[in-house]
N, C-alpha and C positions, 0 to 999 in steps of 0.2 A: 350569181342562187340568190335566190330572194331571201328572206331575211327571217323568215318564217325555218328554212332549211339550215340557218347559223346560228340558230339557239333551239334549244333546249323545249317543248311546247309543255315540258314537265316542269321545269325549274330556272329555266331559262338562259341555264349555261352554255356556253361555246361550243357546238357541235365540232368534232370530231372528224371529217370528211374523208373519205380513202376507202379502202378495199377491204375485204377480214374474212381469215380463214375464223370457217367458224362449224360447233357443232349444233344440231336440231332435236331434240329428244319428239320421238311422233307417237303417234296416240295409242298404239303396239307397246308405249316403251321400248320402242329399239330407238336406233342413233343416227343420225348422217350427217357426215362430214362435210362441208361444199369448202371452196377453194376460192380467193378471188375474189367475193360477192363484195357489192357495192353498196356502202351504207353510208350513215351518222351516229359516232359514239358518243356518248355522254356519260362523260366521267363522272358528274355532276351526283346522278343519279343511276346508272350505273345499266342503261338501255340503248340497245342499239338495233337500227329505223333501217330499213328495208321499205324499197317499194311496194308493197302491195300485190299489183300485179307483177313482178318478179317472182316473190313467196308464192302465189299461186302458177305462176309456168314453173314452176323449181318442184308444183306438188308440196309447199309447204306449209301453205297456207293455215293449217292448222296446228305445226308446229313448233314445239317453244324453243326458243335459241337458249342453249344454255353457259354457250362460251364461245367469244367473241374475242381475235387476236391479230391486231394490224397485221397484213398479209408482208410476207418476208422481199415479195417481189417489191412492192413499196417498199419497204425501208433501203434495198437493194438501189433502186430506181437513185431516189433521193441521196443515197452515199458517192453514187457515179456522181449523178450531176455535182455535188457540191466539190467534188475530187479536181474537177476540169477547171 
């Protein structure tokens, strides 16, 4: 992973790279839920970074992320890996 992907470009806090369950507000004020989206989260400035090409493919390139939490799948995988 490149250094630019390890640190937030705004505040230089280390990013959490994972998969996230998210809610996006669309231009018509409706919301769309997306699950297990790959991205990087900065806890310092509370910003989720997602590949712009992925957002365009999902038709979310003009949407605003209103909520993101690390996916349960990631947490479950980590728990089962540490229990081995």
